[in-house]
N, C-alpha and C positions, 0 to 999 in steps of 0.2 A: 739601662742607664743612657741618658742622653749623650750625643757625642761631645767631645770636648774641644776647646779652642785649638788644641794641637792634635795630631793624628795617634800619638803613641798613649796619650794620657786616658782616654776613656775604657780602652780595653784593659789597662792595668787596674784602673778603678774598680771596674766588674768584676776582675779575676779577685781582687783583693775582699770585694764584697761577698763573693760567694764562699771565699775560704773563711771568713769572718763568722758566718752562721750556719749552723748545723740544719740538716735536711728538716723540714717541717713536720709535725705530727698532724697527719689528716686523718679526720674521722668522717665516714659516711653518714650522710643524713639520715635520722631515724625517723619513723611515723608509726602511730598506731595501726596495727595489723590483726587480721584474724590468728590466733594462737593455735586453738586445738578444738575439738569437738567434746563437749561435756555430756556424758550419758546420764540419764536419770538413774537415781539411786535410791530404792525404797528401803535400804537396810536402815537408815537413820530413823525414818519414821517408826518402824516396827520397834525400835529400841525407845524412842519417846513415848511409845503408848505403854510401855512396860515400867515407866517411870512414875506412874501413878500422880500424873498432873503437875509434877515438878520439872518436867523438861519442856522446852519452848523453841521455837523457830526465832532467832536472832537475826535481825535485819539493821545493819548500819547504813541508813538511808542517806548517803552523802550525795552532794552534787558533782562530784567528780567521779566516784565509785561506790557502787551498792554492793555492799559485802554480806552475805547470807551464810547460815549454817545452823547446826545446832548446838544448844547449849551447854550439853554434856561434852561436846569435842574441843580441842585446845585451839583450832584455828577454824576460821570460816572455810565452807566448802568451796567457794568460788568468788571471785569479785569481777564485777562487770559495770561498764559505763551506764549509765541511766538513759539509754537512747532505745530507739526502736527505728524500722524502716520498713514499709509496706507499699506494695505496687502490684499491679496486674499485668501479667503477661498475655497481650491479645491473641498472639499466635497460639499458645498452648491453652488458652482460656481459663487460666488458674490465678489466684492471687497468693502471692508469697508474702510473708511477714517474718521480720527478725528482729532479734532482741539482743542488748549487749554489743560484745564483741563479734558475734554472729554476722552483725550489719557490714562488717569489713570483710565478708568472705565472698560476696557478690559484688560485682562491678556496678549493676544497675541499682542495688541498694543503698550504695554509698550515697547517691545523688538525692536519696528521699530520707535521709537520716533526720529526725527530730528529736529534741531533748525534752526531758520530764521537767526540767528545771527552767525558770525564766533565767536568761542569759546574764551571767555574773551576779547572781543571788542564789540563796538556799531556799527560796520558795519554789513549790512546785506549781507550775502553771499548766501544764498539758496532762490534764488527768487521763485521758485516752492511752497516752504514753506510759505513764505510771502504774495503769491498771495492767497493760502489756508486759511492763517488766516484772510486776507481781505474778502474772501467769507464769512467765519463763522461771522465775524463783521457784515457785512451788512445783512446777513440773519436773524441774531438775533436781529438787528435794525428793522426789517420790510421792508426791501428794495426789497424782492422777488417779489413784485407785479409790478415792474418799468420796465419789459421785460429785465431783465438782466442789466439794466443800474441805473447809480445813477443821480438822478436830484436834488440834494441837494449839496451846497458846502462843501468842506473838509477841515479841519485845521489840520496838523499835525505838531509833534514835531520831532525835530532832535537833534543829537549831535552838541556840538562845533566843528567848522572845519569839518563838515561832507565832505566825500570825493565827488567831483562833478559827479563821476560816479554812486555812489550810489543814489544821489538825482536824476540824470537823469533817471536811471532805476524807481525809484519810480514814477517819474512824467510820464512816458511812461505807466505805468501800470494804472495809475489812469485815464488818458485820453482815452488811447487806448483801455483797456480793460473794464474798467467801464462806460466811456463816462461822466464825472463828470463836472459840468458847471464851476467849478473854484476849485483852490488849493492854500492853502497858508502854507508856513513852518515857524517855529519860534523855538528857542533855549528853551528846556525844564526849565533850571534854570532860565532863564530871565522871562518866564511866571510866575514862582513861586515867584520870585522877585515882580513882578508887581502885582501879587494877594496880597502880604503883604504890599504894598502901599509903595514900596521901590523906591527912585529917585537917590540919589547918594550914592554909597558905594561898598563894596568889597563882591562879591557874591562867597561864598565857596561852591561848589556842589560835594559833595562826593556820587556818586551813585553807581550801581552794577558793571560797568566794568571800571570806571575811576574817577579821582578826578580832578575838574577844579578850578582855581581861575581867576575870571572876574571881572575887575573894571568897574563900571558903573558909568557914570557923567550925570547927567539931563536926567535921563532914557535911555541915549544911552550907550550901550555897547562899550568899549574900547578893541575891540578883538585883536588889534596888541599887546597889553600887557597880554592877556590871558595866562595861563601857565597849562600845563596838567601834572598830576602825574598818572602813569599807576598802579593804585591800586584801588581796589573798593570791593564791598561786595562779587562778585564771586572769587575774588582772596583771600579774607580772607577765605571763605569756604574752597577753595581747600587747602590752608594752614594749616588749621585746620584738614582737613581730613588726610593731610600728617603726621601731628604730631601725630595724634591718631595711625595711622598705624604704626608709628615709635614707639610708646609707647607700642602698643600691637601686636607684629608682629605675635602671633599665636592666635590671636582672631577669633574665629568660626562664629561670626555673620556678617552679610552682611552690608558693610558700603559703604555710597554712599554721592554725595554731597548734595543731598536734605536733608539728616538728619544733615549734618554739618551745612547747612544754619539754621535749626531750633535750633541747639545748640548754634550758633552764636547770633541769634536773642534775645533767652531766657536766656542765662547764662553768656555772654560775656559783659564787662564793660571797660571803659576806667579809668586808674588808676590816681588818683589825683598827687602822686608822684612814677612814675614807679620805679625808681631806689632803693627807700627806701623800696617799698612795696615787690619788687622781692626778696630784701636780707632776709626778714623773712616770706616769702610765705609759705614756707614748714616746719616752725618749728612747732613742735608737740602742743604748745599752741595756741588754736584758729584755728587750721586747719580744725577742725569738721564744722566750720562755713563758710570756704572758698571753702571747697571740695564740689563739685556737682556729684551726681552718676546718670547716666544715664544706665536705665534698657532695655536690649534687650531681645526679646523672648526666652525662653527656656522650655525645658521639664524636670521637676522634676521627679527622681527616686520614684516611690511609695513603701515604706518600710511598710509592713504589720506588725503593732504592735501586738504581742501575749501575752496572759494573763499569770499570774503567774501559773495557773495550767497547761496551755499547755507547759510553759516552764519546769516546773516540770516533767511532763511526759516525754518530749524530754529527759531530764537530765537522768531519769530513764532506758529510753530504750538504751541511750548510755552507761549507766553503765551496764545494762545487757548483751548488745552486747560485751561490753570489757571482762566482765567475762567468756563468751561463747569463746571468741578468747583465752584468756588465758587458759581456760581448754583444747582447742584443741591444743595448743602449748605444754602444759605440757604431754599430752596423746601422741605426735608426739615425744617428747624427751624421753619420757619412752620407747617408741617401738624402737627409735634408740639405746637408752642404753642397752635393752635386746638383740638387734641384736648383738651390740658389744661383750656383755658378751658371747654370743654363739660362735661368732667367736674366741673369746679369748680361751675359752674352747676347741675349735676344735684344735686351733694351738698348745695348751700346750699338748694335747694328741698326736698330731702329732710329736711334738717334743720328747715326751717320747718313741713313737714307733720307732722312727729313731735312738735312741741310741742303741737299740739293735738289729738292722737289719745290713745285709751287705752293702758295698758300692753300689753295682748294685742296691739292692732293696730300697736304700735310695734316690738314684737318680731317680728312678722310682716314688717314692712317691711325691719327690719334684716337679718333672716334671708334674704329674697330677694335682696339686695345682699350678701350673705356678709360683713355686718358684726358683730362681736361686741357691741358696745355704744355707746352715745351718745358716751362718752369716745374711742374709737376713730374715730367718725366725726368727731368735732371736731378730732382730730389729723390726719386725711387732708385736711380742708379747709384747715388751717394750712400743712400740706406742701405741697399743690398751690398755694395763694397765694403762699408763700415762693418755689418752683420758678418761677412765672409771673414774678414781678418780677425775679428774677435774669435769666431768659431776655430780658426787656424790658431790663434795664439793660445786658447785653452786648451787644444789638444798637444801643442808642442811646448808650452811654458811661456812666461814673459808678462811684462807688464802691460795692460791694456792702455793705459793712459800715456804711456810713452811712445806707442804706436799710433795714438790719435793725430790726424792732422789739426794743425791750427785753424781755428775757425776764419771764414772770410766775411768782413764787414766791409767790403770796398763801396757800397752804396751809400754808407753813412755820411762819407765826406762829398757826395754830389748834390747840389742843390735842387730842390722839388721841381722847379720850374724847366729843368733840363730832362726830366724823366716823364715817362707815360706812365699810362694808369697800371700797367701791370708790373712795371719797375717799382712804381711808388708803394705797391702792396709788398713787394720783396723788401724794399727799404724798412718797411714798419716790421716785417717779419725779422729782419737782421738786427732792429734795434732792440726787439724782444730777446733775442738770442744773445745779444750782447751784455744786456742786463742780467740774464740767468748766468752767463759765462763769467762775468765779474762778481757776481754773488758768490759762484762755487769757490772762484778763487780766493775771496776775501775769507770764506769759511775755512778753507784749506791753509790759508795762512794763519788764521786765528788758531786752528787745530794745532799746527806745527808750533806756534808761539807757545801755546798751552802745554804742550807735550815738552818743549825745551824748558819751561818755567818749573814743571813738576820734576823733571830730571835734575834740574839745579838744585831746587828745594832738597831732594833727596841726598844730592851729593853734599849739601851744607849739612844737612842733618847727620849723615854718616860721620862727616868730619868732627861736628860738636860731639858726636857719641865717643869718638876715638880719642879726642882730647881732652874732655871732662864728662866722664861717665855718670858720676853723682848727680851734676847739674841736670844732665839730660834725663836722667830718671826721674828727678824732681818734676822736671817739666812735664813729662810724659804722664806720672801719677795725677798732677794737677789738672792736665787737660781731660784725664779720664773720669775725675771727680766732677768736671764741669759737664761732661757728656752725660754722666748718670744723673746729674741735677736737672739737665735738660729733658732727659727721658721721664724722670720722676714728674716734673712739671707738666709735661703734656699728657700723661696718663692721669694726673690730677684733673686737668681741665677737661678731659674727654669724661672722666667721672662725675664732674660739677656740671657737665651739660645734661646729663641725665637727671639731675635733681633740680626740679622747677624752683626751688626757693635759692639756689645757689646765685652768685654773683654773675657769671658766666650766662646762665640761663636767663637772667633778668635782662642782660645788654642785648641778648639775641631777641627776646621778646620785645624790646624798646625798639629795635631796628625794624622788626616786623610791624610794630604799631605805627612807625614812622612812615612805612610804605604804605599802609592803609590808613592814612590820616582821616580823622572823624570831620576836619573842617575842609572839604574839596572846594576848589574853585568853583564859580559860578559857570554853569554850562552855557555854550554860545547856542545861538538860535539854531544853527546847524552844525552837526559835528558833536563829537564826544566831550569829555573833560579836557579842560585847558591844562593838561598835564606835562610837564616838560622834564620829567625824569628821563635821565639817559642822555640827555643834551651834553652833559658834562661826564667824561670817561670815568672820573672818579666816582660817580654814581653806582657804578657796576661793582665796586670793591665791597659794597654791602652785601651781597649776596656769599661772599667768603665768609664774611663776619658772622653771617647767620647760620651757615653750614658748621664751621668748626670754632668760631670764637675769634677775638683779636690776635691772642699770642700763640696759637696754634700753627703748626707746621703741616704743609701739605703732605701727599702721599710720598713725593720724591725726596723732600727733606727728610721726612721720617727714615727711609730707607738710607740716605747718607749718613745719618745720625748713628745708625745701629751699625752701619759697615764701618764707620770711623772708630766707634767705640771697640768694635771686634779687633780692628787692625792695632789700637793702642793696647789691648789686652795681649795680644799676639807678640808684640814688641816686649813688653813686660814680662811675659813667660820665658821669653829667650834670653833677656839681659838681666833680669831682676831676681837674685835668687830668694829673695823674701816673698816674691809674688808667686802662688802656687795655684793650681786650677780651682782650688776651692774658694778663691778670692774672685773668680771671674763672675760675670753677670749670668752667664749660661749655666754655670753650676748653681748660682745661688737661686736662680728661676726653675731650676730642673725640679718637674713635677715628682719624680721618683725619690728626691731626696726630701720631699715637704712633710708637714705633718699630716696632711690630707692624705698622702699616700701611705703613710705608716697607719693611718686610721683605717683605710679601705683596703689596703693591700699588704700591709704587713712590712716587715724589715727587710724581706729580702726581694732580689731583684725580679721584676714583673715583665715576662715575655710574651703575655698575651696569647697564650696557648688555649686551647678549648677547655681543657682540665683548669687553667686557673680563671677562666671566663665564667666558670660555673662552681665558682668557690666563694664561701662567705667567710668572713675573717671577724671572729669575735676578740674585743679586748676591752675596751671601756666598758661595753655593755655587761661584761662578766660581773662586775662590781657595782655598775650604776643600777641595774634592774632591781636585785635584791636589797640595795639599800633604800628602796622606796618605803618599805615598812617601817623604818625607822625616820626617814625624812620624806613625808607624802608629797612635800612642795616640788620635789623633783619632777613628779609626774602631773602636777597639776592640781593634786587633791587637797582640798581645803580642810585639813585636819590635822591634829599633833599626832607625832610618831608614837610607836608602841612604847617607848621608853618614858616619853613625858606623860602618856595616858597613865602608865603604871605608877610613875612617880606622884601623880596628883591624886590617884586612889590612895596610895600608900600614905601621903604627906598631908592631905586636905579631907578626905572623906572618911577614912577609917577612925583618925583620932576623935572626930567629932560624934562617933557612935560609942566611944568608951572602950573600943576595942585597942590590945596591945599590938602596935604595930611590928615590934620584934617578933611576934609568934608568926605573923605572915612572912616576914623577910627571912625566916630559917627555912622556908621551904617556897621557893619561886619555880613553879612547874612549867615546863614547856613540852607543848603536844601539838600535833597536827602537821600535816605534810609540809607546809611552808616553813617550819622550823628546822628542816634537814639540811639547810644551808650551812656550809662549813663556818665556823667562828659564830653563830647566831648567840649560843649561850655565853660566849666570851664577850660579844658585844652588848647583850643584856646585863651581864654582870659590871662591865666598866660604866655603862650608861646609868644604872641605878646608884652606884658606888658614888658618883659624883652629884647624886641628889639627895643621899643620905648622911647623915652624921658618920665621922670617921669609926665609931665604935660598933656601928651597926652590925648585926649578926647576920649578914647576907649570905645566903646559899641558892644558887641556881642549880638546876637539874634538868635533864632531859627525860622524858617517856623512854621506857625500854624499846617500844616499837611505836612511833608516833603515829603510824598509820593504821596498826591493827589493834592498837590498845583499847580504843573506843568499843570494838565489836567484843574482845577478851573481857573487859569490864562488864558490858551489858549481859555476856554469857555468865561471868562468875555471880552476877547480882541475881539471876534468875534461880527460883528454888528458895531463896532467903526469905524470912519472914516479912522483910521490908517490901519484898517483890509481890508477896500474896497481899499485902495491904495497899499497894499502889495500882495494881491491875484493875481494870474495869471489866467486868463480867458482860456477858451477853445479856443477862436479865436486867442488870442496871443501865445498859445501852437502851433497851427497849422501854425501861420504865423512866429514865431521866432525860433521855434524847442524846444527840450527837454532840452537843456543848458541853456535857459533863465532863470534869477532869478532877482527878485527884492529885492533890499537891504532897509532893515526897521530896526528899532530900536530893534525888538525883534528878528531878524533872522541874519544869517551868511552873511559874505562879498563875494562880487563874487571873486573867485580865479581861 
């Protein structure tokens, strides 16, 4: 906390703040790292061959994670990000390649990571990376004994309205590169809906790269009415990262999307009432419960604590060193004083000797000592005498001004015709000395008068305070308000000078334009412009006007204004019981008490330690980032929110098709990793309730496992008659080409 106007107040305020807030809950920053080595397992392959073609390799090909396993198992064998890293070590002469989480096991590999999907979309763009990921999957599933081919059917998920070119390329890789016997595609969110026994309803799938609303009727997706919102977990992480970088522009730690993803998953949530909560989110009351501190690695400066004996020895050494320095300085001063006394004695002897010598001998003695004339010798003697007296007074104490002799101005009263050339010069010097002496005397008199005036004003002010305290306090309050008004006007004028459209800036530019007039006077034949600017002293005031404006104070006036305000506030703090430290200008302008401090550093006192400098405070971002899926305009996305899109599908599109809206309202199904935020289902329920009739049978439910239900649904679909009809065999591929697609309840339509 900043210091108070009084000495006791800030310490008490800081102690009260520390007592009011419990210690913060600090979380170490998380980042995606290498977990463990996955050994190839061929047991699943042997079991699959025993299923007589009813088993398959199920791949949930997501842009965030690729999950792969056998259809007869309950969960996927492993989950990995669709990334690869490849580099060549020139020293060893070997090429290393990594896939999935293995890319984080090697420091060099981290700098060569490439993603199979186009950034922020569900479209595969790097097919060499995708092929490398598939190699990794089949290797870990124990398919390396099949002569480089795949002899088991494959079931793979894809996004809604997947591009034909993307599906064609994937089909070519599966059949041409791996020689799979069959391949079937299906929409991930529909597989999740099937696994949760859904028949008719509205599927809301908010995943890593997008959010889809798909109406499903009798297990058949109405893809013609499906709508996409281009916002998902990836965009939320990027948005959170941008907000953090904007909030901490000078943060020294390393910020990346992986860290933002973990912050999003662990600390963000959907607000029940965003507008009401955001209004009071940064209130000091309760902010310690909302504020989350993320600690980044830091190096603390180690301060060695010394014992009291060591500190006492250090202090004694410093004191002894100071005494030695003082003795040396005194010795040097004494030596210089003795040298000056010797010089003074020598010049006095020389002056006496000159008095009895001829002019020629006098000239020789002065030249041998490099002295111009007798007047210079006399001046040197006076200056040495004056210096010696000051040095002695400094050692023994006393007022130097009292010891000074009155200056001699005896030549000023002598007429010039009675003086020779040398004495005329002395007279001019005495005239200058007398002017300086009189000026110093006047300045001293004015200073004493000003001091007496201030003392008299203080005496009268104290008498008025003692006799009529209320009137005195009213006067001080009014003076303080006037000082605050002047400071506010000064700050406003400074701010206006930075705006070129303000009145102050226009006056400034007008003054500059007048100086550089477009109608100069005619030039003389010889010489420059006939410009008489500066002939009048008032002309030079324009530069002050150009610099700071007409009504601004200079730096000295600004300091006086601030000091007078502080003096008034100190008097009010001392004598006005209703005026507290919280009312002072210092407390109101204290950054640690401001809204900005609460936003960036939380409600607790900020001491500036290395640990605190490497901390990130999440408060408003915890509800602002997840809210974008309901209000895309927060992040600048020109689309409607998920509730508005769902309401449009239910109220406008489905009734036109003759479908009963109530059947869809009975099962609003939420799936995808971006629906895992707390209160997501509640906000969806409340938002739809406001768009529907009061008696509408609305039911909103979550998937059992929004992350794995797509894979589980695809695994459960494998082996069914619907799967056998939907899969494309290798013979059909060779006959009809890679563009061939079979439409089914779980898949996309031909486009």
